[in-house]
Legacy VTK file of the C-alpha trace (Angstrom):
# vtk DataFile Version 3.0
C-alpha trace
ASCII
DATASET POLYDATA
POINTS 234 float
55.072 -56.517 -26.662
55.205 -56.023 -30.338
51.701 -56.010 -30.330
51.466 -53.389 -27.769
53.591 -50.770 -30.138
51.645 -51.766 -33.127
48.736 -50.651 -31.457
49.844 -47.754 -29.736
51.385 -46.586 -33.141
47.809 -47.051 -34.626
45.983 -44.999 -32.323
48.885 -42.118 -32.601
48.245 -42.404 -36.145
44.319 -41.992 -35.679
44.716 -39.178 -33.125
47.035 -36.810 -35.672
44.310 -38.123 -38.800
41.642 -36.559 -36.542
43.601 -33.319 -35.888
44.180 -33.034 -39.130
40.770 -33.077 -40.109
39.631 -30.843 -37.601
42.347 -28.354 -39.097
40.961 -28.442 -42.674
37.124 -28.268 -41.384
35.906 -27.236 -37.958
38.591 -25.438 -37.104
39.835 -24.167 -40.677
39.640 -20.573 -39.284
43.139 -21.767 -37.329
44.846 -23.020 -40.589
46.954 -19.217 -41.123
47.913 -19.173 -37.523
49.166 -23.341 -37.452
50.835 -23.070 -40.967
52.409 -19.447 -40.015
53.584 -20.997 -36.266
54.802 -24.478 -38.047
56.842 -22.844 -40.692
58.663 -20.012 -39.098
56.703 -17.758 -40.925
57.473 -19.124 -43.997
54.311 -21.097 -45.306
52.938 -18.594 -47.435
56.976 -18.065 -48.968
56.673 -21.847 -49.424
53.841 -22.193 -51.316
54.433 -19.074 -53.904
58.012 -21.335 -54.758
55.423 -23.006 -57.116
54.494 -19.806 -59.012
57.370 -19.062 -61.604
56.857 -22.578 -62.931
53.510 -21.755 -64.250
53.055 -20.367 -67.167
52.561 -16.186 -67.105
48.660 -17.019 -67.922
46.161 -18.936 -68.530
43.738 -21.125 -66.721
45.499 -22.731 -63.527
43.616 -25.359 -61.341
44.953 -25.430 -57.808
44.095 -28.594 -55.999
43.538 -28.511 -52.578
42.864 -24.885 -52.527
42.748 -24.294 -48.788
42.077 -20.801 -47.654
42.411 -19.491 -50.949
45.814 -17.455 -50.420
47.513 -18.874 -53.930
44.170 -18.458 -55.592
44.338 -14.557 -54.824
47.914 -14.864 -55.863
47.491 -16.159 -58.924
44.406 -13.861 -60.370
46.682 -10.727 -59.297
49.207 -11.716 -61.613
46.597 -12.422 -64.419
45.885 -16.241 -64.266
42.509 -17.484 -64.780
42.563 -19.645 -61.137
40.299 -22.252 -60.323
40.105 -23.870 -57.005
39.310 -27.414 -55.737
39.015 -28.914 -52.362
37.151 -31.360 -50.107
36.623 -29.082 -47.294
33.804 -26.678 -47.294
35.037 -25.031 -44.415
38.077 -24.071 -46.675
36.178 -23.322 -49.770
34.557 -20.684 -47.161
37.398 -18.930 -46.464
38.570 -18.868 -49.855
36.085 -17.567 -51.390
35.776 -14.624 -48.919
39.916 -13.703 -49.480
38.842 -13.980 -53.324
35.942 -11.561 -52.666
38.086 -9.023 -50.578
40.264 -8.537 -53.253
38.015 -7.995 -55.673
38.302 -11.353 -57.711
35.957 -13.899 -59.352
35.895 -16.897 -56.917
35.670 -20.084 -59.593
35.706 -22.301 -56.342
34.456 -26.139 -56.267
34.103 -28.949 -53.987
35.276 -32.017 -54.932
37.512 -35.142 -55.198
41.045 -35.159 -57.288
40.257 -38.867 -58.031
37.143 -37.306 -60.340
37.823 -34.011 -61.183
34.457 -32.221 -62.467
36.059 -30.762 -65.278
36.390 -30.938 -69.275
39.574 -32.511 -70.881
42.321 -30.007 -71.783
40.595 -27.704 -69.893
43.492 -25.963 -67.942
47.197 -24.833 -68.979
48.472 -25.677 -65.853
47.782 -27.358 -61.968
49.496 -26.633 -59.091
49.132 -28.477 -55.745
51.101 -27.198 -52.069
52.066 -29.838 -49.557
49.371 -32.072 -50.778
47.935 -35.083 -48.671
48.830 -38.788 -50.193
46.282 -38.277 -52.938
49.305 -37.169 -55.080
50.345 -40.780 -55.093
47.421 -42.345 -56.089
48.052 -43.054 -59.952
43.959 -42.480 -60.495
44.478 -38.705 -59.154
47.458 -38.353 -61.239
45.550 -39.876 -64.267
42.660 -37.144 -63.863
45.668 -34.351 -63.965
46.604 -35.622 -67.402
42.690 -35.516 -68.662
42.358 -32.290 -67.267
45.347 -30.602 -69.021
45.860 -29.404 -72.160
49.012 -31.004 -73.937
52.158 -29.376 -72.935
50.309 -28.378 -70.023
51.918 -27.894 -66.725
52.155 -29.319 -63.522
54.148 -28.035 -60.388
53.662 -29.727 -56.834
55.104 -28.207 -53.916
55.882 -32.012 -52.183
57.452 -30.678 -48.589
59.657 -28.087 -47.146
62.241 -28.769 -44.423
63.561 -26.470 -42.331
67.548 -26.114 -42.108
68.490 -24.234 -39.446
70.324 -25.470 -36.219
68.308 -23.074 -33.577
66.248 -25.350 -30.923
63.060 -23.882 -32.740
64.296 -25.523 -35.836
64.938 -28.737 -34.297
61.563 -28.852 -32.416
59.390 -27.948 -35.753
61.146 -30.834 -37.337
60.854 -33.405 -34.985
57.142 -32.365 -35.068
56.841 -32.853 -38.196
58.293 -36.455 -38.195
56.278 -37.234 -34.961
52.949 -36.433 -37.376
53.843 -38.248 -40.509
55.014 -35.996 -42.674
58.653 -36.870 -42.936
59.963 -40.890 -43.972
59.797 -42.324 -46.833
57.220 -41.651 -49.662
56.686 -43.003 -53.375
58.638 -41.485 -56.258
56.150 -39.140 -57.658
58.547 -38.257 -60.426
58.167 -42.040 -60.795
54.391 -42.318 -60.692
54.043 -39.075 -63.204
56.178 -40.490 -65.565
54.113 -43.615 -65.684
51.049 -41.686 -66.524
52.680 -40.187 -69.533
54.012 -36.683 -68.032
57.351 -35.985 -68.224
58.463 -35.011 -64.862
61.731 -33.640 -62.544
62.415 -32.380 -59.267
63.189 -29.215 -58.190
65.004 -27.896 -55.108
64.676 -23.722 -53.960
66.005 -22.509 -50.889
64.133 -19.977 -48.959
65.703 -18.139 -45.749
67.020 -21.188 -44.063
64.607 -23.578 -45.057
64.741 -26.088 -48.598
61.435 -26.648 -50.618
61.088 -29.476 -52.515
58.774 -29.255 -55.929
58.063 -32.058 -58.453
57.690 -30.291 -61.977
56.193 -32.319 -65.129
54.706 -31.696 -68.158
51.790 -33.087 -70.592
52.784 -34.504 -73.365
52.289 -32.512 -76.514
49.685 -35.115 -78.181
45.730 -35.645 -77.847
42.801 -33.477 -78.292
42.743 -30.540 -76.072
39.460 -31.029 -75.181
36.657 -28.054 -74.664
37.368 -24.741 -73.677
34.669 -25.048 -71.319
36.710 -24.557 -68.076
34.317 -27.027 -66.242
31.808 -29.911 -67.169
30.025 -29.469 -63.748
29.133 -26.144 -61.641
31.354 -23.672 -60.083
30.898 -21.362 -57.096
LINES 1 235
234 0 1 2 3 4 5 6 7 8 9 10 11 12 13 14 15 16 17 18 19 20 21 22 23 24 25 26 27 28 29 30 31 32 33 34 35 36 37 38 39 40 41 42 43 44 45 46 47 48 49 50 51 52 53 54 55 56 57 58 59 60 61 62 63 64 65 66 67 68 69 70 71 72 73 74 75 76 77 78 79 80 81 82 83 84 85 86 87 88 89 90 91 92 93 94 95 96 97 98 99 100 101 102 103 104 105 106 107 108 109 110 111 112 113 114 115 116 117 118 119 120 121 122 123 124 125 126 127 128 129 130 131 132 133 134 135 136 137 138 139 140 141 142 143 144 145 146 147 148 149 150 151 152 153 154 155 156 157 158 159 160 161 162 163 164 165 166 167 168 169 170 171 172 173 174 175 176 177 178 179 180 181 182 183 184 185 186 187 188 189 190 191 192 193 194 195 196 197 198 199 200 201 202 203 204 205 206 207 208 209 210 211 212 213 214 215 216 217 218 219 220 221 222 223 224 225 226 227 228 229 230 231 232 233
């Protein structure tokens, strides 16, 4: 019986993983609608909760840029955003969004564990609702490498809906069964071990709570090249 249960759980996880893969790739065009539905229309506000914790200007790397909403927000507020994503479909959507806004699109396809950027290339890094790469020490060491001394990291780790209405309960149930709730590694501890000072911050937004992890690279070491990347963007 236990073996059957474990097999069922494994099959469900594979099914959920397949669904997320489709959402980020072949069905990327549905991402905005899906994210709006599962957040009661608050997804964009959840994302933007990271903005007050970033420098007011400078080069900002967004990891997992998705369809480019935050890239456009950063460009509109005078930053020099660079977006990285593994999905070609998401990068196409982001490039179109930046073009419609009249902003240059500095976008790159790559892996977080091997960022194609020079040491100290960015004043800040932002990631919203990242997948499990955020708990990989190799990814965090790459963040430290590409941040300049004193550089900021802002991670929107998760958001929860606190309403008592049936829709809110249904959405929280959906998050649970798709593996987006439950125990996770302590990101503050992992960032501290990577050499950053880190803390948690909670932001309330219209019946929901957003959990952020904020960190700062130590003020030491070389800032590296002034070039935004050691590879090619576009």
